[in-house]
Z-matrix of the N, CA and C atoms (Angstrom, degrees):
N
C 1 1.440
C 2 1.525 1 111.69
N 3 1.344 2 117.13 1 -33.18
C 4 1.460 3 119.33 2 -178.93
C 5 1.525 4 111.82 3 -88.67
N 6 1.330 5 115.83 4 -1.36
C 7 1.472 6 121.88 5 -178.41
C 8 1.527 7 111.62 6 56.55
N 9 1.337 8 116.14 7 26.86
C 10 1.456 9 120.12 8 176.34
C 11 1.513 10 115.15 9 79.52
N 12 1.334 11 117.92 10 2.15
C 13 1.469 12 120.03 11 -179.70
C 14 1.519 13 110.11 12 -61.08
N 15 1.334 14 114.97 13 133.67
C 16 1.448 15 119.98 14 174.27
C 17 1.508 16 115.10 15 75.78
N 18 1.265 17 117.91 16 10.17
C 19 1.454 18 120.34 17 -177.81
C 20 1.528 19 109.92 18 -119.04
N 21 1.336 20 114.46 19 71.28
C 22 1.462 21 119.44 20 -177.52
C 23 1.517 22 111.56 21 -59.20
N 24 1.333 23 117.17 22 -35.74
C 25 1.457 24 119.52 23 -178.32
C 26 1.527 25 111.35 24 -65.35
N 27 1.327 26 117.42 25 -34.74
C 28 1.465 27 120.34 26 177.39
C 29 1.523 28 109.31 27 -67.66
N 30 1.329 29 116.43 28 -42.35
C 31 1.465 30 119.72 29 178.04
C 32 1.525 31 110.67 30 -63.89
N 33 1.316 32 116.87 31 -40.82
C 34 1.463 33 120.67 32 179.27
C 35 1.524 34 110.35 33 -63.73
N 36 1.328 35 117.06 34 -43.22
C 37 1.464 36 120.70 35 178.41
C 38 1.520 37 111.16 36 -62.63
N 39 1.328 38 116.26 37 -40.52
C 40 1.461 39 120.43 38 179.09
C 41 1.519 40 110.87 39 -63.89
N 42 1.330 41 117.09 40 -46.42
C 43 1.458 42 120.47 41 179.30
C 44 1.530 43 110.93 42 -62.04
N 45 1.331 44 116.19 43 -41.62
C 46 1.463 45 120.21 44 178.45
C 47 1.530 46 110.60 45 -61.01
N 48 1.331 47 117.42 46 -40.81
C 49 1.460 48 121.38 47 179.05
C 50 1.529 49 111.01 48 -65.34
N 51 1.327 50 116.49 49 -40.31
C 52 1.471 51 120.23 50 179.28
C 53 1.520 52 110.10 51 -64.96
N 54 1.335 53 116.48 52 -46.78
C 55 1.472 54 119.45 53 179.79
C 56 1.520 55 110.08 54 -63.00
N 57 1.339 56 117.02 55 -40.66
C 58 1.461 57 120.41 56 177.92
C 59 1.519 58 111.84 57 -61.72
N 60 1.333 59 117.12 58 -41.69
C 61 1.465 60 120.74 59 179.02
C 62 1.528 61 110.85 60 -65.06
N 63 1.332 62 116.49 61 -40.54
C 64 1.469 63 120.07 62 177.93
C 65 1.513 64 109.80 63 -63.88
N 66 1.337 65 116.75 64 -42.05
C 67 1.468 66 120.96 65 179.29
C 68 1.527 67 111.23 66 -62.37
N 69 1.334 68 116.35 67 -47.00
C 70 1.464 69 120.17 68 -179.62
C 71 1.525 70 110.84 69 -63.20
N 72 1.330 71 115.74 70 -40.49
C 73 1.462 72 120.01 71 -177.21
C 74 1.524 73 112.88 72 -77.46
N 75 1.342 74 117.92 73 -41.83
C 76 1.457 75 119.64 74 -171.96
C 77 1.513 76 116.28 75 -120.46
N 78 1.337 77 117.33 76 -5.09
C 79 1.445 78 120.45 77 178.19
C 80 1.522 79 113.39 78 91.87
N 81 1.324 80 115.02 79 -179.49
C 82 1.460 81 121.79 80 -175.43
C 83 1.530 82 112.33 81 -61.93
N 84 1.313 83 117.47 82 -41.90
C 85 1.466 84 120.41 83 -178.31
C 86 1.529 85 111.07 84 -61.32
N 87 1.316 86 117.62 85 -40.54
C 88 1.466 87 121.22 86 179.88
C 89 1.533 88 110.84 87 -67.03
N 90 1.333 89 116.27 88 -41.32
C 91 1.465 90 119.65 89 178.86
C 92 1.528 91 110.43 90 -65.98
N 93 1.331 92 116.98 91 -42.77
C 94 1.467 93 121.13 92 178.18
C 95 1.527 94 110.34 93 -62.25
N 96 1.330 95 117.70 94 -45.35
C 97 1.463 96 121.14 95 178.92
C 98 1.532 97 111.29 96 -60.75
N 99 1.324 98 117.09 97 -41.14
C 100 1.459 99 120.84 98 178.17
C 101 1.530 100 110.09 99 -59.94
N 102 1.318 101 116.48 100 -47.45
C 103 1.468 102 120.13 101 -179.65
C 104 1.526 103 111.43 102 -61.76
N 105 1.319 104 116.79 103 -50.41
C 106 1.467 105 119.95 104 -176.59
C 107 1.525 106 111.91 105 -68.04
N 108 1.326 107 117.54 106 -36.04
C 109 1.465 108 120.17 107 179.10
C 110 1.532 109 112.55 108 -68.20
N 111 1.331 110 116.67 109 -29.84
C 112 1.459 111 119.96 110 -173.48
C 113 1.532 112 115.60 111 -109.47
N 114 1.330 113 117.43 112 -20.57
C 115 1.464 114 119.05 113 -171.93
C 116 1.519 115 114.54 114 -133.86
N 117 1.307 116 117.86 115 14.17
C 118 1.464 117 120.27 116 -177.09
C 119 1.530 118 111.51 117 -59.60
N 120 1.319 119 117.65 118 -44.38
C 121 1.468 120 120.69 119 -178.71
C 122 1.528 121 111.32 120 -62.18
N 123 1.346 122 116.91 121 -46.22
C 124 1.466 123 120.65 122 179.69
C 125 1.524 124 111.42 123 -64.23
N 126 1.330 125 117.08 124 -40.84
C 127 1.462 126 120.17 125 179.46
C 128 1.525 127 110.34 126 -64.95
N 129 1.311 128 117.02 127 -41.21
C 130 1.461 129 121.08 128 179.17
C 131 1.524 130 110.90 129 -63.41
N 132 1.326 131 116.70 130 -42.94
C 133 1.469 132 120.66 131 178.71
C 134 1.525 133 111.23 132 -60.66
N 135 1.318 134 117.08 133 -42.34
C 136 1.465 135 120.39 134 -179.95
C 137 1.525 136 111.63 135 -67.15
N 138 1.308 137 116.99 136 -36.81
C 139 1.461 138 119.97 137 178.85
C 140 1.524 139 111.47 138 -69.96
N 141 1.324 140 116.58 139 -34.59
C 142 1.462 141 120.61 140 179.82
C 143 1.521 142 112.00 141 -75.59
N 144 1.306 143 117.76 142 -39.66
C 145 1.472 144 121.69 143 -178.39
C 146 1.524 145 108.74 144 -141.31
N 147 1.328 146 117.24 145 81.27
C 148 1.463 147 119.01 146 -178.24
C 149 1.522 148 111.28 147 -63.62
N 150 1.325 149 115.39 148 150.58
C 151 1.461 150 119.46 149 179.44
C 152 1.522 151 109.33 150 -67.24
N 153 1.302 152 115.81 151 149.82
C 154 1.455 153 121.04 152 -177.25
C 155 1.527 154 110.24 153 -83.96
N 156 1.303 155 114.94 154 146.51
C 157 1.451 156 121.07 155 174.38
C 158 1.525 157 106.85 156 -99.71
N 159 1.333 158 115.30 157 89.28
C 160 1.453 159 121.83 158 -175.04
C 161 1.517 160 111.89 159 -61.15
N 162 1.342 161 116.93 160 -38.27
C 163 1.462 162 119.94 161 -179.56
C 164 1.523 163 111.08 162 -62.52
N 165 1.316 164 116.54 163 -43.68
C 166 1.471 165 119.89 164 -179.99
C 167 1.525 166 110.79 165 -65.60
N 168 1.320 167 116.61 166 -40.36
C 169 1.468 168 120.05 167 178.69
C 170 1.528 169 111.02 168 -64.00
N 171 1.335 170 116.87 169 -43.22
C 172 1.458 171 120.04 170 178.96
C 173 1.525 172 110.76 171 -66.03
N 174 1.317 173 116.72 172 -39.13
C 175 1.463 174 119.75 173 179.23
C 176 1.525 175 110.45 174 -64.05
N 177 1.322 176 117.42 175 -43.94
C 178 1.466 177 120.74 176 177.68
C 179 1.522 178 110.77 177 -58.53
N 180 1.319 179 115.99 178 -47.05
C 181 1.455 180 121.06 179 -179.84
C 182 1.529 181 110.65 180 -62.31
N 183 1.325 182 116.31 181 -48.31
C 184 1.451 183 121.45 182 -176.30
C 185 1.530 184 111.47 183 -62.42
N 186 1.310 185 116.80 184 -41.39
C 187 1.459 186 119.66 185 179.56
C 188 1.526 187 111.23 186 -68.97
N 189 1.322 188 116.20 187 -36.98
C 190 1.464 189 120.01 188 -179.78
C 191 1.526 190 110.94 189 -69.09
N 192 1.335 191 117.02 190 -44.02
C 193 1.458 192 120.93 191 -173.94
C 194 1.529 193 112.72 192 -88.10
N 195 1.333 194 116.63 193 -45.20
C 196 1.464 195 120.79 194 -173.11
C 197 1.528 196 113.88 195 -106.20
N 198 1.317 197 117.26 196 -7.81
C 199 1.475 198 123.04 197 -179.90
C 200 1.522 199 112.59 198 61.00
N 201 1.315 200 115.51 199 33.38
C 202 1.457 201 121.16 200 173.35
C 203 1.525 202 109.46 201 -155.43
N 204 1.329 203 114.99 202 162.66
C 205 1.464 204 119.64 203 -178.99
C 206 1.530 205 110.24 204 -88.43
N 207 1.324 206 116.89 205 154.65
C 208 1.470 207 120.27 206 176.30
C 209 1.530 208 110.14 207 -65.39
N 210 1.306 209 115.33 208 154.00
C 211 1.459 210 122.04 209 178.71
C 212 1.528 211 108.22 210 -113.11
N 213 1.334 212 115.90 211 122.47
C 214 1.462 213 121.55 212 179.47
C 215 1.526 214 108.88 213 -104.22
N 216 1.338 215 115.87 214 136.20
C 217 1.455 216 120.50 215 -178.01
C 218 1.525 217 109.35 216 -137.87
N 219 1.328 218 115.69 217 137.74
C 220 1.465 219 120.60 218 175.88
C 221 1.519 220 107.90 219 -71.64
N 222 1.323 221 116.11 220 116.59
C 223 1.468 222 121.77 221 177.80
C 224 1.522 223 109.31 222 -82.46
N 225 1.334 224 115.36 223 -43.37
C 226 1.461 225 119.60 224 176.65
C 227 1.514 226 109.69 225 -159.92
N 228 1.307 227 114.42 226 158.54
C 229 1.460 228 121.26 227 171.00
C 230 1.512 229 107.40 228 -140.35
N 231 1.322 230 114.31 229 140.86
C 232 1.456 231 118.43 230 -177.16
C 233 1.518 232 109.39 231 -143.67
N 234 1.301 233 114.55 232 167.50
C 235 1.451 234 121.10 233 177.87
C 236 1.509 235 112.39 234 94.17
N 237 1.331 236 115.57 235 165.68
C 238 1.463 237 120.59 236 178.82
C 239 1.530 238 110.77 237 -69.83
N 240 1.322 239 116.83 238 161.55
C 241 1.470 240 121.96 239 -175.90
C 242 1.527 241 113.04 240 -53.69
N 243 1.318 242 117.49 241 -35.37
C 244 1.465 243 119.92 242 -176.90
C 245 1.532 244 112.87 243 -80.46
N 246 1.324 245 117.45 244 -7.29
C 247 1.461 246 120.09 245 -177.15
C 248 1.536 247 110.09 246 -150.15
N 249 1.331 248 115.86 247 58.68
C 250 1.464 249 121.42 248 -178.46
C 251 1.518 250 111.33 249 -72.05
N 252 1.313 251 115.02 250 154.47
C 253 1.459 252 121.71 251 170.31
C 254 1.527 253 106.78 252 -130.76
N 255 1.329 254 115.41 253 129.32
C 256 1.451 255 121.24 254 -177.15
C 257 1.521 256 110.06 255 -113.48
N 258 1.321 257 115.98 256 143.88
C 259 1.454 258 122.19 257 168.49
C 260 1.524 259 105.72 258 -118.11
N 261 1.326 260 115.29 259 121.81
C 262 1.459 261 122.42 260 -177.12
C 263 1.522 262 108.22 261 -116.76
N 264 1.318 263 115.84 262 134.03
C 265 1.454 264 121.46 263 174.36
C 266 1.515 265 109.84 264 -103.45
N 267 1.336 266 116.81 265 149.25
C 268 1.457 267 120.66 266 176.92
C 269 1.516 268 108.68 267 -124.39
N 270 1.339 269 114.85 268 135.65
C 271 1.461 270 120.03 269 178.77
C 272 1.517 271 109.50 270 -135.57
N 273 1.321 272 114.11 271 156.63
C 274 1.460 273 121.72 272 175.53
C 275 1.518 274 106.11 273 -132.70
N 276 1.318 275 115.96 274 126.93
C 277 1.471 276 122.19 275 -177.06
C 278 1.526 277 111.59 276 52.10
N 279 1.318 278 116.50 277 38.82
C 280 1.447 279 121.89 278 176.81
C 281 1.517 280 115.77 279 80.59
N 282 1.336 281 117.45 280 -5.14
C 283 1.463 282 120.90 281 179.02
C 284 1.521 283 109.88 282 -95.88
N 285 1.326 284 116.18 283 129.80
C 286 1.461 285 121.13 284 178.78
C 287 1.524 286 110.05 285 -70.47
N 288 1.329 287 115.53 286 130.31
C 289 1.461 288 120.23 287 179.78
C 290 1.518 289 112.99 288 -112.77
N 291 1.321 290 118.40 289 -11.90
C 292 1.452 291 119.56 290 178.99
C 293 1.512 292 111.68 291 161.85
N 294 1.321 293 114.40 292 175.95
C 295 1.460 294 121.49 293 178.69
C 296 1.512 295 108.53 294 -144.41
N 297 1.311 296 115.13 295 155.60
C 298 1.459 297 120.62 296 178.61
C 299 1.507 298 110.88 297 -141.27
N 300 1.318 299 115.23 298 155.93
C 301 1.462 300 122.59 299 -178.12
C 302 1.526 301 108.09 300 -121.74
N 303 1.339 302 116.44 301 139.71
C 304 1.456 303 119.70 302 178.38
C 305 1.508 304 112.22 303 -165.04
N 306 1.316 305 114.81 304 170.06
C 307 1.461 306 120.46 305 -178.97
C 308 1.529 307 112.13 306 -84.95
N 309 1.335 308 116.70 307 -3.28
C 310 1.461 309 122.21 308 171.84
C 311 1.520 310 107.16 309 -141.29
N 312 1.325 311 115.74 310 161.14
C 313 1.466 312 118.93 311 178.55
C 314 1.529 313 109.96 312 -63.06
N 315 1.311 314 116.18 313 -40.32
C 316 1.468 315 120.69 314 -179.83
C 317 1.532 316 111.22 315 -60.81
N 318 1.321 317 117.06 316 -45.35
C 319 1.457 318 120.95 317 179.06
C 320 1.528 319 111.21 318 -64.18
N 321 1.326 320 116.73 319 -42.91
C 322 1.465 321 120.66 320 179.10
C 323 1.527 322 111.01 321 -64.27
N 324 1.329 323 117.39 322 -36.39
C 325 1.463 324 120.94 323 177.37
C 326 1.528 325 110.78 324 -64.63
N 327 1.324 326 117.14 325 -40.20
C 328 1.462 327 120.47 326 178.04
C 329 1.528 328 110.43 327 -60.90
N 330 1.334 329 116.85 328 -44.71
C 331 1.461 330 120.48 329 179.57
C 332 1.525 331 111.50 330 -67.34
N 333 1.344 332 116.78 331 -35.10
C 334 1.463 333 120.17 332 177.11
C 335 1.523 334 110.25 333 -65.58
N 336 1.324 335 116.55 334 -43.05
C 337 1.472 336 120.80 335 178.64
C 338 1.521 337 110.34 336 -63.96
N 339 1.328 338 117.07 337 -40.38
C 340 1.465 339 120.78 338 177.58
C 341 1.526 340 110.12 339 -61.38
N 342 1.328 341 117.23 340 -45.46
C 343 1.467 342 120.88 341 178.64
C 344 1.525 343 110.64 342 -61.44
N 345 1.322 344 116.59 343 -40.25
C 346 1.465 345 120.65 344 179.60
C 347 1.518 346 111.06 345 -64.24
N 348 1.321 347 116.86 346 -44.58
C 349 1.466 348 119.70 347 -179.86
C 350 1.519 349 111.53 348 -65.89
N 351 1.322 350 116.87 349 -35.03
C 352 1.461 351 119.50 350 176.45
C 353 1.528 352 110.19 351 -66.96
N 354 1.320 353 117.52 352 -39.03
C 355 1.466 354 121.33 353 177.53
C 356 1.532 355 109.66 354 -65.27
N 357 1.316 356 116.59 355 -43.94
C 358 1.463 357 121.59 356 -178.57
C 359 1.523 358 110.91 357 -63.44
N 360 1.325 359 116.13 358 -41.50
C 361 1.472 360 119.02 359 -176.58
C 362 1.527 361 111.84 360 -67.54
N 363 1.322 362 117.51 361 -17.71
C 364 1.460 363 121.48 362 178.42
C 365 1.526 364 112.27 363 -90.95
N 366 1.332 365 116.24 364 -6.26
C 367 1.465 366 119.15 365 -178.16
C 368 1.525 367 110.24 366 -112.21
N 369 1.323 368 117.63 367 157.26
C 370 1.464 369 121.35 368 -178.70
C 371 1.525 370 113.48 369 -65.11
N 372 1.336 371 118.76 370 -19.96
C 373 1.455 372 121.44 371 -178.14
C 374 1.533 373 112.13 372 -64.49
N 375 1.341 374 118.42 373 -18.65
C 376 1.461 375 122.12 374 -179.14
C 377 1.523 376 111.27 375 -56.62
N 378 1.331 377 117.59 376 -35.12
C 379 1.463 378 120.97 377 -176.42
C 380 1.516 379 112.93 378 -86.13
N 381 1.309 380 117.38 379 -1.21
C 382 1.457 381 121.29 380 -179.15
C 383 1.519 382 109.87 381 -64.24
N 384 1.325 383 118.07 382 133.80
C 385 1.475 384 121.95 383 178.35
C 386 1.500 385 111.40 384 -110.02
């Protein structure tokens, strides 16, 4: 019903199954050719500029500055089971640092961490050691 929108894990599983079927049917060379023929540009882009792991960056910062890890909390969730939307808040030492929205809790946490890091970088506390 959702046509797969917002379900990256389903798309990843599908792609993995297709590559596996190509490998079983045609061997490693066929699977490699399929990948390079269809995804070379995307793979090159990721290798040149990998996506940032906002949660890991926020955790590193939080542990260095506050000596504790960030706390993520579900603020709300809405939508039918097949197409949920989550809003996650992130706090450190009880202070709210941001919120994020996503189609999975993990995605919403990444956006919350990104918002927190953007807030931190605008405040003088960023330089605190």
